[in-house]
C-alpha positions as CSV (number, residue, x, y, z in Angstrom):
1,M,-72.7,-36.9,-62.9
2,F,-72.1,-40.6,-62.1
3,K,-72.9,-41.6,-65.7
4,Q,-70.4,-39.0,-66.9
5,R,-67.7,-40.3,-64.6
6,V,-68.2,-43.9,-65.8
7,I,-68.1,-43.0,-69.5
8,T,-65.0,-40.8,-69.0
9,S,-63.3,-43.6,-67.1
10,L,-64.1,-46.1,-69.8
11,I,-62.4,-43.9,-72.3
12,L,-59.4,-42.7,-70.4
13,I,-58.3,-45.9,-68.6
14,P,-57.7,-47.9,-71.8
15,L,-55.9,-44.9,-73.3
16,A,-53.7,-44.6,-70.2
17,I,-52.9,-48.3,-70.1
18,G,-52.2,-48.4,-73.9
19,G,-49.8,-45.4,-73.6
20,L,-48.1,-47.0,-70.6
21,F,-47.3,-50.3,-72.5
22,Y,-46.9,-49.2,-76.1
23,L,-45.3,-45.7,-76.1
24,D,-41.6,-45.4,-76.0
25,S,-39.8,-43.3,-73.4
26,F,-39.8,-40.1,-75.3
27,W,-43.5,-40.2,-76.3
28,F,-44.5,-41.3,-72.8
29,T,-42.7,-38.3,-71.4
30,A,-44.3,-36.1,-74.0
31,V,-47.8,-37.3,-72.9
32,L,-46.9,-36.7,-69.3
33,A,-45.6,-33.2,-70.2
34,V,-49.0,-32.4,-71.7
35,V,-50.7,-33.7,-68.5
36,G,-48.3,-31.6,-66.5
37,G,-49.0,-28.5,-68.7
38,L,-52.8,-28.9,-68.2
39,T,-52.2,-29.2,-64.5
40,A,-50.0,-26.1,-64.5
41,W,-52.8,-24.3,-66.4
42,E,-55.2,-25.3,-63.6
43,W,-52.7,-24.2,-61.0
44,T,-52.6,-20.7,-62.5
45,N,-56.3,-20.4,-61.8
46,M,-55.6,-21.2,-58.1
47,M,-53.0,-18.5,-58.2
48,H,-55.8,-16.2,-59.3
49,I,-54.0,-15.3,-62.6
50,K,-57.0,-13.8,-64.5
51,S,-55.5,-13.5,-68.0
52,S,-56.5,-16.6,-70.1
53,A,-53.7,-16.0,-72.5
54,M,-51.1,-15.8,-69.7
55,R,-52.5,-19.0,-68.1
56,M,-52.3,-20.9,-71.4
57,L,-48.8,-19.6,-72.1
58,L,-47.5,-20.8,-68.7
59,G,-49.0,-24.2,-69.2
60,A,-47.6,-24.4,-72.8
61,I,-44.1,-23.3,-71.5
62,F,-44.1,-26.1,-69.0
63,T,-45.1,-28.7,-71.6
64,C,-42.5,-27.5,-74.1
65,V,-39.6,-27.3,-71.7
66,V,-40.2,-30.8,-70.4
67,I,-40.4,-32.2,-74.0
68,A,-37.3,-30.2,-75.0
69,C,-35.4,-31.6,-72.1
70,A,-36.4,-35.2,-73.0
71,A,-35.3,-34.6,-76.6
72,I,-32.0,-32.8,-75.9
73,F,-30.5,-34.3,-72.7
74,T,-28.1,-37.2,-73.0
75,P,-28.8,-40.4,-71.0
76,I,-26.2,-39.3,-68.4
77,Q,-27.6,-35.8,-68.1
78,T,-31.1,-37.2,-67.8
79,A,-30.1,-39.6,-65.1
80,M,-28.4,-36.8,-63.1
81,V,-31.3,-34.4,-63.4
82,N,-33.9,-37.1,-62.6
83,H,-31.9,-38.2,-59.5
84,L,-31.7,-34.6,-58.3
85,I,-35.5,-33.9,-58.9
86,L,-36.5,-37.1,-57.2
87,S,-34.2,-36.5,-54.2
88,I,-35.7,-33.0,-53.8
89,S,-39.1,-34.5,-53.9
90,I,-38.5,-36.4,-50.6
91,G,-37.8,-33.1,-48.8
92,W,-40.8,-31.5,-50.5
93,W,-43.3,-34.1,-49.4
94,V,-42.0,-34.0,-45.9
95,A,-42.5,-30.3,-46.0
96,V,-46.0,-30.7,-47.4
97,I,-47.0,-33.0,-44.5
98,G,-46.0,-30.2,-42.2
99,L,-48.0,-27.6,-44.2
100,V,-51.1,-29.8,-44.1
101,L,-50.8,-30.6,-40.4
102,T,-50.4,-26.9,-39.5
103,Y,-52.9,-25.4,-41.9
104,P,-54.3,-22.7,-41.9
105,K,-51.3,-21.2,-40.0
106,S,-48.9,-22.5,-42.6
107,S,-50.8,-20.7,-45.4
108,M,-49.3,-17.4,-44.1
109,I,-46.0,-18.5,-45.5
110,W,-47.1,-19.0,-49.1
111,K,-50.6,-17.8,-49.9
112,Q,-49.6,-14.2,-50.9
113,T,-46.4,-15.3,-52.7
114,H,-46.6,-16.1,-56.4
115,F,-43.0,-17.1,-56.4
116,L,-43.4,-19.8,-53.8
117,K,-46.6,-21.1,-55.3
118,S,-44.9,-21.3,-58.7
119,L,-42.1,-23.4,-57.1
120,F,-44.8,-25.5,-55.4
121,I,-46.3,-26.7,-58.7
122,L,-42.8,-27.5,-60.0
123,F,-42.1,-29.6,-56.9
124,I,-45.4,-31.4,-57.4
125,L,-45.2,-32.0,-61.2
126,L,-41.6,-32.6,-62.1
127,P,-41.0,-35.5,-59.6
128,F,-44.3,-37.0,-60.7
129,I,-43.3,-37.0,-64.4
130,V,-39.7,-38.2,-63.6
131,G,-41.0,-40.9,-61.3
132,M,-43.4,-42.2,-63.9
133,V,-40.7,-42.3,-66.6
134,E,-38.2,-44.0,-64.3
135,L,-40.8,-46.6,-63.1
136,K,-41.8,-47.4,-66.7
137,A,-38.1,-47.8,-67.5
138,M,-37.9,-50.5,-64.8
139,S,-41.2,-52.1,-66.0
140,P,-44.6,-50.7,-67.0
141,W,-46.0,-53.1,-64.4
142,W,-44.4,-51.0,-61.6
143,V,-46.4,-48.0,-62.9
144,M,-49.5,-50.2,-62.9
145,Y,-48.7,-51.3,-59.4
146,V,-48.6,-47.8,-58.0
147,L,-51.7,-46.7,-60.0
148,C,-53.6,-49.7,-58.6
149,L,-52.2,-49.1,-55.1
150,V,-53.6,-45.5,-55.1
151,W,-56.9,-46.4,-56.8
152,I,-57.5,-49.2,-54.3
153,S,-56.5,-46.9,-51.4
154,D,-58.9,-44.2,-52.6
155,T,-61.8,-46.7,-53.1
156,G,-61.2,-48.2,-49.6
157,A,-61.1,-44.8,-48.0
158,Y,-64.4,-43.8,-49.8
159,L,-66.3,-47.0,-48.9
160,V,-65.2,-47.2,-45.3
161,G,-65.4,-43.5,-44.7
162,K,-68.9,-43.3,-46.2
163,K,-70.1,-46.2,-44.1
164,W,-68.4,-45.7,-40.7
165,G,-66.6,-42.3,-41.0
166,K,-67.0,-40.3,-37.8
167,H,-63.7,-38.8,-36.7
168,K,-62.3,-36.1,-39.0
169,L,-58.8,-36.7,-40.3
170,A,-58.0,-33.1,-41.2
171,P,-61.1,-31.0,-40.7
172,K,-59.5,-27.6,-41.5
173,V,-58.2,-29.0,-44.8
174,S,-60.8,-31.5,-46.0
175,P,-63.8,-32.0,-43.7
176,G,-65.0,-35.0,-45.7
177,K,-62.0,-37.2,-44.9
178,T,-62.0,-39.3,-41.7
179,W,-59.7,-41.5,-39.7
180,Q,-62.0,-44.5,-40.5
181,G,-61.6,-43.7,-44.2
182,F,-57.8,-43.5,-43.7
183,G,-57.9,-47.0,-42.0
184,G,-59.9,-48.3,-44.9
185,A,-57.4,-47.0,-47.3
186,L,-54.5,-48.8,-45.5
187,F,-56.5,-52.0,-45.1
188,F,-57.7,-52.4,-48.7
189,S,-54.4,-51.2,-50.2
190,C,-52.5,-53.9,-48.3
191,L,-54.5,-56.5,-50.2
192,L,-52.6,-55.6,-53.4
193,P,-49.0,-56.4,-52.2
194,V,-50.4,-59.6,-50.7
195,G,-51.8,-60.5,-54.0
196,V,-48.6,-59.7,-55.8
197,L,-46.5,-61.7,-53.4
198,L,-48.9,-64.7,-53.7
199,F,-49.1,-64.8,-57.5
200,K,-45.9,-63.0,-58.7
201,P,-43.3,-63.2,-56.0
202,E,-40.5,-63.3,-58.6
203,F,-41.5,-59.8,-59.7
204,I,-40.4,-58.3,-56.3
205,P,-36.7,-57.4,-56.1
206,V,-36.9,-56.6,-52.4
207,T,-37.8,-58.5,-49.2
208,T,-41.4,-59.1,-48.3
209,L,-41.1,-56.7,-45.3
210,Q,-39.5,-54.0,-47.4
211,F,-42.2,-54.4,-50.0
212,F,-45.0,-54.0,-47.5
213,I,-43.3,-51.0,-45.8
214,I,-42.7,-49.3,-49.1
215,S,-46.4,-49.9,-50.1
216,V,-47.8,-48.6,-46.8
217,I,-45.6,-45.5,-46.8
218,T,-46.6,-44.8,-50.4
219,V,-50.3,-45.0,-49.5
220,I,-49.8,-42.7,-46.5
221,V,-47.9,-40.1,-48.6
222,S,-50.6,-40.4,-51.3
223,V,-53.2,-39.3,-48.7
224,F,-51.2,-36.2,-48.0
225,G,-51.0,-35.6,-51.8
226,D,-54.7,-35.5,-51.8
227,L,-54.9,-33.4,-48.7
228,A,-52.3,-31.0,-50.2
229,E,-54.5,-30.3,-53.2
230,S,-57.5,-29.8,-51.0
231,M,-55.5,-27.3,-48.9
232,F,-54.4,-25.4,-52.0
233,K,-58.0,-25.4,-53.4
234,R,-59.4,-24.3,-50.1
235,E,-57.0,-21.4,-49.9
236,A,-57.8,-20.4,-53.5
237,G,-61.6,-20.8,-52.9
238,V,-62.2,-23.3,-55.7
239,K,-64.0,-26.7,-55.5
240,D,-62.4,-28.4,-58.5
241,S,-59.1,-27.5,-60.2
242,S,-61.0,-27.2,-63.4
243,Q,-63.8,-28.9,-65.4
244,L,-61.6,-30.4,-68.1
245,I,-62.6,-34.0,-67.4
246,P,-66.4,-34.6,-67.6
247,G,-67.7,-35.9,-64.3
248,H,-64.2,-35.8,-62.7
249,G,-63.3,-32.2,-62.3
250,G,-59.7,-31.3,-63.4
251,V,-56.5,-33.1,-64.2
252,F,-55.0,-32.2,-60.9
253,D,-58.1,-33.6,-59.1
254,R,-57.3,-37.0,-60.8
255,I,-53.5,-37.1,-60.2
256,D,-53.2,-35.4,-56.8
257,S,-52.5,-38.6,-54.9
258,L,-50.3,-39.9,-57.6
259,T,-48.0,-36.8,-57.6
260,A,-47.0,-37.8,-54.1
261,A,-47.1,-41.6,-54.5
262,V,-45.1,-42.1,-57.7
263,P,-41.8,-40.4,-56.8
264,I,-41.9,-41.6,-53.2
265,F,-42.5,-45.2,-54.2
266,F,-39.7,-45.1,-56.8
267,M,-37.2,-43.6,-54.4
268,L,-38.1,-46.0,-51.6
269,L,-37.8,-48.9,-54.0
270,Q,-34.4,-47.7,-55.2
271,F,-33.2,-47.3,-51.7
272,A,-34.3,-50.9,-50.8
273,I,-32.7,-52.3,-53.9
274,N,-29.5,-50.4,-54.0
275,G,-29.1,-48.7,-50.6
276,F,-28.7,-45.0,-50.2
277,N,-26.1,-44.8,-53.0
278,A,-29.0,-45.2,-55.6
């Protein structure tokens, strides 16, 4: 399993970085649309849709609609739609925190409702795709920053949690996560903004305090992105969203934290730069 994870990572990481820096906006969006379509396909399994054809169709529809919108919308229309989607994402992730903290009682609201669960995956995927595209438009390095922030956070949580983890963070959602691991995530992830401020301070368009606050909030929200997927998988009775990625599980398993981190980071950065009129 470990060997599979390493080999897969060595293949996917260079491809992801290459796409980030060398694809134009449309093709970058198209790749993200495929990622979203695969995640939507995995989500239909968690909705217990048994028909393979229906699951593939729904994933394909998501991909095609996103690509069509990227091709057809004018820059002004794109800006308006993107702003709306990202604004909604703030309310969505606040709601998710409530759902996670009150699980399993909160599941009574949505577990039997296909309509709500269909909305949930749209609220998860669309802001993630839009946030990635908008951050790349600012600079591909901003996307790299968020990716590294989440990866360092996950690594710190794993290392500290494995060594010292005793007190459960959300035992009803994900028994393996601990408060010690959460502290490790915050500590190690804070090393990244320190490094950026030391070596590339001109890259930061906000104050040092704002940059740290944005980074910390992003890490906290990313943890809830991870917990949210755990909650949905627990309710669906599945361990991994799929087995598409050898040694890693499914696509959703790999982007769960990022689906929360990316849109929240972008919106907080915009608020800090431009105020609430952004």
